[in-house]
C-alpha positions in Angstrom: -17.1 -39.7 -14.1 -16.9 -43.1 -15.9 -16.5 -43.4 -19.6 -17.0 -46.6 -21.6 -15.0 -49.4 -20.0 -15.2 -53.1 -21.1 -15.0 -55.1 -17.9 -14.1 -58.7 -18.5 -16.9 -60.2 -16.4 -19.6 -57.8 -17.5 -21.6 -60.2 -19.7 -21.4 -63.0 -17.1 -22.9 -60.7 -14.5 -25.6 -59.5 -17.0 -26.5 -63.1 -17.8 -26.8 -64.0 -14.1 -28.9 -60.9 -13.4 -31.2 -61.7 -16.3 -31.6 -65.4 -15.4 -32.7 -64.6 -11.9 -35.1 -62.0 -13.2 -36.6 -64.6 -15.7 -37.0 -67.1 -12.8 -38.7 -64.6 -10.6 -41.0 -63.2 -13.3 -42.0 -66.8 -14.3 -42.9 -67.5 -10.7 -45.1 -64.3 -10.5 -46.8 -64.6 -13.9 -47.4 -68.3 -14.2 -50.7 -68.0 -12.2 -51.9 -65.6 -14.9 -51.4 -68.3 -17.6 -53.3 -70.8 -15.4 -55.9 -68.2 -14.2 -58.9 -70.4 -14.6 -57.2 -73.4 -13.0 -56.0 -71.4 -10.1 -59.4 -69.9 -9.4 -61.0 -73.4 -9.5 -58.3 -75.0 -7.3 -58.5 -72.3 -4.6 -62.3 -71.5 -5.1 -61.6 -67.8 -5.5 -63.2 -65.1 -7.7 -61.4 -62.8 -10.2 -60.7 -60.1 -7.6 -59.2 -62.5 -5.1 -57.1 -63.9 -7.9 -55.9 -60.4 -8.7 -54.9 -60.0 -5.1 -52.8 -63.1 -5.3 -51.1 -61.8 -8.4 -50.4 -58.5 -6.8 -49.3 -59.4 -3.3 -45.7 -60.2 -4.1 -45.3 -56.5 -5.0 -46.4 -55.4 -1.6 -43.1 -56.8 -0.4 -41.4 -54.6 -3.0 -43.2 -51.6 -1.5 -42.2 -52.4 2.0 -38.5 -53.4 1.4 -37.6 -51.5 -1.8 -35.8 -48.5 -0.3 -34.2 -50.7 2.4 -32.8 -53.0 -0.3 -31.3 -50.2 -2.2 -29.7 -48.5 0.9 -28.3 -51.8 2.1 -26.8 -52.5 -1.3 -25.2 -49.1 -1.3 -23.6 -49.8 2.1 -22.8 -53.6 2.0 -22.7 -54.4 -1.7 -25.1 -56.0 -4.3 -24.3 -59.6 -3.7 -25.5 -60.0 -0.1 -28.8 -58.2 -0.8 -29.6 -60.1 -4.0 -28.8 -63.6 -2.5 -30.8 -62.9 0.7 -33.8 -61.7 -1.3 -33.8 -64.8 -3.5 -33.5 -67.1 -0.5 -36.7 -65.7 0.8 -38.2 -66.2 -2.7 -37.2 -69.8 -2.7 -38.8 -70.3 0.8 -42.0 -68.7 -0.5 -42.1 -70.7 -3.6 -41.7 -74.0 -1.7 -44.4 -72.9 0.7 -46.7 -72.1 -2.2 -46.2 -75.5 -3.6 -47.3 -77.0 -0.3 -50.4 -74.7 0.0 -52.8 -77.3 -1.3 -56.1 -75.6 -1.8 -55.7 -73.0 1.1 -56.1 -69.5 -0.3 -54.5 -67.9 2.8 -51.3 -70.0 2.4 -51.2 -69.1 -1.3 -51.6 -65.4 -0.4 -48.9 -65.3 2.3 -46.4 -67.5 0.5 -46.7 -65.2 -2.5 -45.9 -62.2 -0.3 -42.8 -63.9 1.0 -41.7 -64.6 -2.6 -42.0 -60.9 -3.3 -39.0 -60.0 -1.0 -36.8 -60.9 -4.0 -38.4 -58.3 -6.2 -37.4 -55.6 -3.8 -33.8 -56.7 -3.8 -33.7 -57.0 -7.6 -35.7 -53.9 -8.7 -33.9 -51.6 -6.3 -30.4 -52.5 -7.5 -30.6 -53.6 -11.1 -30.1 -50.1 -12.5 -27.0 -49.5 -10.4 -25.5 -53.0 -11.1 -25.9 -52.5 -14.9 -24.7 -48.8 -14.7 -21.6 -50.1 -12.8 -20.7 -52.9 -15.2 -21.8 -51.1 -18.4 -20.9 -47.4 -17.8 -21.1 -46.1 -21.4 -22.6 -46.6 -24.8 -23.4 -50.3 -24.2 -25.6 -49.4 -21.2 -28.8 -49.2 -23.2 -28.2 -52.6 -24.8 -27.4 -54.2 -21.5 -30.5 -52.7 -19.9 -32.6 -53.9 -22.8 -31.3 -57.4 -22.4 -32.0 -57.4 -18.7 -35.5 -56.0 -19.0 -36.2 -58.5 -21.8 -36.1 -61.0 -18.9 -39.4 -59.5 -17.8 -41.0 -60.4 -21.1 -39.1 -63.6 -21.4 -40.2 -64.9 -18.0 -43.7 -63.8 -18.7 -43.7 -65.6 -22.1 -42.6 -68.8 -20.6 -45.1 -68.5 -17.7 -48.0 -67.8 -20.0 -47.1 -70.6 -22.4 -46.6 -73.1 -19.6 -49.4 -71.9 -17.4 -52.1 -72.0 -20.1 -51.3 -75.7 -20.6 -50.5 -77.0 -17.1 -53.0 -79.6 -15.9 -52.2 -79.5 -12.2 -51.5 -76.2 -10.4 -49.0 -77.7 -8.1 -46.8 -78.6 -11.1 -46.4 -74.9 -11.9 -45.6 -74.1 -8.2 -42.8 -76.7 -8.0 -41.3 -75.7 -11.4 -41.2 -72.1 -10.0 -39.3 -73.2 -7.0 -36.9 -75.2 -9.2 -36.2 -72.2 -11.4 -35.6 -69.9 -8.4 -33.2 -72.4 -6.9 -31.3 -72.8 -10.2 -31.2 -69.0 -10.5 -29.5 -68.7 -7.1 -26.9 -71.2 -8.1 -26.2 -69.5 -11.4 -25.9 -66.1 -9.7 -23.4 -67.5 -7.2 -21.4 -69.1 -10.0 -21.3 -66.2 -12.4 -21.3 -63.1 -10.2 -18.0 -61.5 -9.2 -17.1 -58.4 -7.3 -16.6 -55.4 -9.5 -12.9 -54.7 -10.3 -13.3 -51.2 -8.7 -15.5 -52.4 -5.9 -19.3 -52.2 -5.7 -19.2 -48.5 -4.8 -20.1 -49.1 -1.2 -20.4 -45.7 0.4 -19.4 -44.7 3.9 -21.6 -41.6 4.0 -24.2 -41.6 6.8 -27.3 -43.4 5.6 -29.7 -40.8 6.9 -27.7 -38.1 5.2 -27.6 -39.5 1.7 -31.1 -41.0 1.8 -32.3 -37.5 2.8 -30.6 -36.1 -0.2 -32.3 -38.6 -2.5 -35.7 -38.2 -1.0 -35.5 -34.4 -1.3 -34.8 -34.7 -5.0 -38.0 -33.9 -6.9 -36.7 -35.6 -10.1 -36.4 -38.9 -8.2 -40.1 -38.7 -7.2 -41.0 -37.9 -10.9 -39.3 -41.0 -12.4 -40.8 -43.1 -9.6 -44.3 -42.0 -10.3 -43.6 -42.7 -14.0 -42.5 -46.2 -13.1 -45.5 -46.8 -10.9 -47.9 -45.9 -13.7 -46.1 -47.7 -16.5 -45.3 -51.0 -14.7 -48.7 -51.0 -13.0 -50.2 -50.9 -16.5 -48.0 -53.8 -17.8 -48.9 -55.9 -14.8 -52.6 -55.4 -15.6 -52.0 -57.0 -19.0 -49.9 -59.8 -17.5 -52.6 -60.7 -15.1 -55.6 -60.5 -17.4 -54.6 -61.1 -21.0 -55.2 -64.9 -21.3 -58.5 -64.7 -19.4 -59.6 -61.6 -21.3 -58.9 -63.1 -24.7 -60.8 -66.3 -23.6 -63.8 -64.1 -22.6 -63.6 -62.2 -25.9 -63.8 -65.5 -27.7 -67.0 -66.4 -25.9 -65.5 -68.0 -22.8 -64.8 -71.4 -24.5 -62.2 -73.2 -22.4 -60.7 -74.7 -25.6 -59.6 -71.2 -26.5 -57.3 -71.0 -23.5 -54.2 -72.6 -25.2 -54.7 -70.3 -28.2 -54.9 -67.3 -25.9 -51.8 -68.6 -24.3 -50.0 -68.8 -27.7 -51.0 -65.2 -28.5 -49.9 -63.9 -25.2 -46.6 -65.8 -25.5 -45.9 -64.4 -29.0 -46.8 -60.9 -27.7 -44.3 -61.1 -24.9 -41.6 -62.6 -27.0 -41.9 -59.7 -29.5 -41.8 -57.4 -26.4 -38.6 -59.1 -25.3 -37.0 -58.5 -28.7 -38.2 -54.9 -28.9 -36.9 -54.1 -25.4 -33.4 -55.0 -26.6 -33.5 -53.6 -30.1 -35.6 -50.4 -30.0 -34.0 -48.3 -27.2 -31.2 -47.7 -29.7 -33.8 -46.3 -32.1 -35.2 -44.0 -29.4 -31.5 -43.0 -28.6 -31.4 -41.3 -32.1 -33.7 -38.6 -30.6 -32.0 -35.9 -28.6 -34.5 -36.0 -25.7 -36.7 -38.6 -24.3 -40.1 -37.0 -23.7 -41.6 -36.9 -27.3 -40.8 -40.4 -28.5 -41.8 -42.0 -25.2 -45.1 -40.1 -25.0 -45.9 -41.2 -28.6 -45.2 -44.8 -27.7 -47.4 -44.6 -24.6 -50.4 -43.2 -26.4 -50.2 -45.9 -29.1 -49.8 -48.6 -26.4 -53.0 -47.5 -24.6 -55.1 -47.4 -27.7 -53.9 -50.8 -28.9 -54.4 -52.4 -25.5 -58.1 -51.3 -25.4 -59.1 -51.7 -29.0 -59.2 -55.6 -29.3 -62.0 -55.8 -26.7 -64.4 -53.7 -28.8 -63.8 -55.8 -31.9 -64.9 -59.4 -32.7 -62.3 -62.0 -31.8 -60.3 -63.0 -34.9 -57.4 -62.0 -37.1 -57.7 -58.4 -36.0 -57.0 -59.5 -32.4 -53.8 -61.2 -33.4 -52.6 -58.3 -35.6 -53.1 -55.7 -32.9 -51.4 -57.9 -30.2 -48.4 -58.5 -32.6 -48.0 -54.7 -33.2 -48.4 -53.7 -29.6 -44.9 -54.7 -28.3 -43.2 -52.4 -30.8 -44.5 -49.5 -28.7 -44.3 -50.7 -25.1 -41.2 -52.9 -25.4 -38.6 -50.2 -25.5 -40.2 -48.2 -22.7 -39.5 -51.1 -20.2 -35.8 -50.7 -20.7 -35.9 -46.9 -20.7 -37.9 -46.8 -17.4 -35.3 -48.8 -15.6 -32.5 -46.5 -17.1 -34.1 -43.3 -15.8 -32.1 -43.2 -12.5 -28.9 -43.3 -14.5 -30.1 -40.6 -16.9 -31.0 -38.0 -14.2 -28.3 -35.3 -14.2 -29.2 -34.5 -10.5 -28.3 -38.0 -9.2 -24.8 -39.1 -8.1 -23.7 -42.6 -9.2 -23.0 -43.7 -5.6 -26.6 -42.9 -4.7 -28.1 -45.0 -7.5 -29.0 -47.9 -5.1 -31.1 -45.5 -3.0 -32.7 -43.9 -6.0 -33.4 -47.3 -7.5 -35.0 -48.3 -4.2 -37.3 -45.3 -4.3 -38.2 -46.0 -7.9 -38.7 -49.7 -7.1 -41.0 -48.9 -4.2 -43.3 -46.9 -6.5 -43.0 -49.5 -9.3 -44.2 -52.1 -6.9 -47.0 -49.8 -5.7 -48.2 -49.9 -9.3 -47.8 -53.6 -9.6 -49.6 -54.2 -6.3 -52.4 -51.7 -6.3 -53.5 -50.7 -9.8 -54.9 -54.0 -11.0 -56.3 -55.5 -7.9 -57.4 -52.5 -5.9 -58.2 -49.9 -8.6 -59.2 -51.3 -11.9 -60.7 -54.7 -10.8 -63.2 -53.1 -8.3 -64.3 -50.7 -11.0 -64.7 -53.5 -13.5 -66.6 -55.7 -11.0 -69.1 -52.8 -10.4 -69.9 -52.8 -14.1 -69.9 -56.6 -14.6 -70.0 -58.7 -11.4 -70.0 -61.9 -13.4 -66.5 -61.2 -14.8 -67.6 -61.4 -18.5 -66.4 -59.4 -21.5 -67.7 -56.1 -20.1 -65.4 -56.7 -17.1 -62.4 -56.9 -19.4 -63.5 -54.0 -21.5 -63.4 -51.8 -18.4 -60.0 -53.3 -17.4 -58.4 -52.4 -20.7 -60.0 -49.0 -21.0 -58.4 -48.5 -17.6 -55.0 -49.5 -19.2 -55.5 -46.8 -21.8 -56.1 -44.2 -19.1 -53.0 -45.4 -17.2 -51.0 -45.0 -20.4 -52.2 -41.4 -20.8 -51.4 -40.6 -17.2 -47.9 -42.2 -17.7 -47.3 -39.9 -20.7 -48.4 -36.9 -18.6 -46.0 -37.9 -15.8 -43.1 -37.3 -18.2 -43.4 -33.6 -17.2 -42.6 -34.4 -13.6 -38.9 -34.7 -14.3 -36.5 -33.1 -16.8 -36.6 -33.9 -20.5 -33.5 -36.1 -20.1 -31.2 -37.5 -22.7 -32.2 -40.8 -24.4 -29.1 -42.8 -23.5 -26.4 -43.0 -20.7 -23.7 -42.3 -23.4 -25.3 -39.0 -24.3 -25.7 -38.1 -20.6 -22.0 -38.9 -20.0 -21.1 -36.7 -23.0 -23.0 -33.8 -21.4 -21.3 -34.4 -18.1 -17.8 -34.3 -19.7 -18.7 -31.1 -21.7 -19.9 -29.5 -18.4 -16.6 -30.4 -16.7 -14.5 -29.0 -19.6 -16.5 -25.8 -19.5 -16.0 -25.4 -15.8 -12.3 -26.1 -16.2 -11.9 -23.5 -18.9 -13.9 -20.9 -16.9 -11.6 -21.5 -13.9 
């Protein structure tokens, strides 16, 4: 088993990985910042808009396991680059979609192929380059790219005057991300742990592991919940303020600050959670607080209280983003060489959450309460977020109460080996 090793290129690889995540996240979330403009440009209603926001993640569902397995067999680089070439094709197609909703929808699906490649392999890449105590910091920096990309997207999207400008900027960022990845990424000094084991054999082992299914359901519920907020926050705050279009930039500012704080917390606070011996109790507490704070603003008048709540919120959900992506590396029942396949399964479920929960579960329920898409619509949406947070906390019991850091897990592994050696 690997202990702490300081590989010379590790930070360059992490920077490249984080930059391509920021580029992809910006491209997926920027319609959320420009929600009103997008709906007007394509003449679509809130549910159709939610479908556009969700469709990239259907690609992650369809190609997640395949991306992880291919990376286990052929290496990370080929899979990541191929996925992002598809994302660039989709981004350019979206920029050329004009006012055609179908083209917008299909091009967004093509862009989503990159999320399968990235989500399936990020945990294994970071575990390979940061195998010890620095793993939680590295994962926190990487996952901060989710919040960072979203913050940029919401800030820019809430101010863009022409939707096509946002589409072309997305394409440019993805192209730049591909170039930066090719410049900074290098093959691992010990190889990319490409395995020669029969694919059906080791994939069967992974799929029979109940712990893998447990962490995957957890990821589905948690990331599905965060995607609901990413899609609706600007529009919901605007509705809470009476639907005044002049409030959109202010709502964009609040959502941007919220995501920046989440970005910082995803880096800094996993270390605080690592002070606990086991993961379940602190994460459950964070999830309950997250759910309450997401729902509360929509039952209060818009004003200072709205800002205070949204500034406190990221303290609770920020660290869980990094921890969720660390879970494959924390399971004692998973071999390191199988992490790509495990990440693929988790990625598939994560993208089911991204794809289905907002557009096909919460939005139809909310529309049945308020077909006009007013404040009652968003109250139902964010009560749904509270319910998702509670379900996510309950799903912690679907897998073992694991250690809070990779370093602690490695220490357990070493102790077990020493015990077996003495017994022999």
